[in-house]
Every structure is written in C-alpha cells, then in structure tokens.
C-alpha angles and dihedrals in degrees: 000000000000123000087254090057092050091057089065094070107025134075116008093355092056092049090047090053092053092046093055093043090051092052091051092048093051095037090233099161106144098145108113091210110086091191090062090053092050090050090054091049091051091051088053091052092049091052093048095051089054100260132131111236089198097062116107099253093051102039094100097027094100089052092048093048092049090050090048093052090048088058100039094046100039090119090084088070097049135076133198098240092055092047093052090045094187091303091149117128136192110230137161108254133158113278110256094006119136133230114217128200108185137182098026106173116221140173122204140168123243108235093213099059103005090238121136127259121190139186145110134299124209118198136183134174136180107226120226101196107331139039127215126234112271096240093055097072095056088045091054091048090051093047093059093037092055093070133075099283153173112218092233092056092043090056093050094045092055092049094046093048092052092046092051101043102034096038091211129171089246145352133201127185128186119186125191117197140182111200125211091202089065094044101043104035141013109017091011095207119154125208097029111152117202116199124196130179139197125189128189134180117345093004088068095055104033115062090184090064090052092051091048090052092052090049094049094044092048095232 
C-alpha cells in the first residue's frame, strides 16, 4: 500500500477507529441525536474500506448519508391513523364496485443489503360505507416503503393497513420492484422485475374481481 494509503489507518484516524469500535462493543450510545450516531458509523465504514474521512471530498459525507437515511427511512416515524387523519367520506358508490389507484411510484431499502429497490404499487379496495381521500393511499404506500423492507412484507403491510383502517369489503395490492441488490451484486442481472400480490376479503374469493382489477390497473 502507498504512503498515502497508510495515512488512512494510522495516527489520529487509527485512534478514532478504536474509539468508535469501543463504543459499539460496550453499547455506550448516550447521544440523544441519532443522526450524530449515524455520522460516526459512516466514518467508521470509510476508515475500514481504506478511505480518509478527513479528505476534502469526504468531510461532509457522513452528514449527507445521515440526512439521506433520515429521508429514506422516515416511515419509522409515521403511522397510518395520522396519515389518514379522518379523511374518510361517505359517498354514494355502486355496491360492490372497486376503487383503483394504479402506478404509485415508491422507493424502498432492502433490509438484507441496505440497497434501494424501486417500482410501482397498484391498489384497489371495495368500500363498505366510506371512501378514503385519494392522496392517502400513496402516502400509506410510501410510509411502509420508507423502512428497511422485503417486498413481500411491504405488499402485505399495505394490504393489512388498508383492510384495518378502511374496513372495506376487499383489498388487493400488487407491487412491482426492481432490486439493486440483484443488479449490482450476487446474480448481477439487470432488468429483473419482481411482482408480489396480497388479497383480502372478496378479492380472495372472487377471481372475476381480480381479473377486473388487473384490467383496470393495466397490469
């Protein structure tokens, strides 16, 4: 390794590495600011991959990464009831007819490698007495997507939340996802499209409803 490379792990950098490792080993995390802890963890990663966190291009990288995680994982600080915020409305609608919200873009983080996966969610429900405001369904999708996830769990969580809070006659959710962990590492295949489904209520017992949903959603 060059002299420049050695500077990454000796002197102050080496002591800083041991300080952070010691805090992790003894679970001494008393700082009330989680962003500060994430910044320290990112510095530790930079040191361990052979980088110098003090060089100009990386000085603010820990801050940027902490800010990024705060945005991408904000779903941990949200709940469905608050998102809906009583936006349930009585409206005359055909008995047994469905409401479809298709092509909802989402971005999530794979819990196995903490790499992003992205795609679209398609949702339908058959209202019992009330309908929910249009914006609430994409917000619910985003809330669950902005957590460390598996696509299978994400699909079920969206369906279960809608079933619980809307009390509909039925719910169906289809999620399409393209996963960075499959494209960038491991199998290294680009363009793979994973599709997961979750059905509740009448969508489980009436195949004709499912086919109508696919037709209306265009999938």
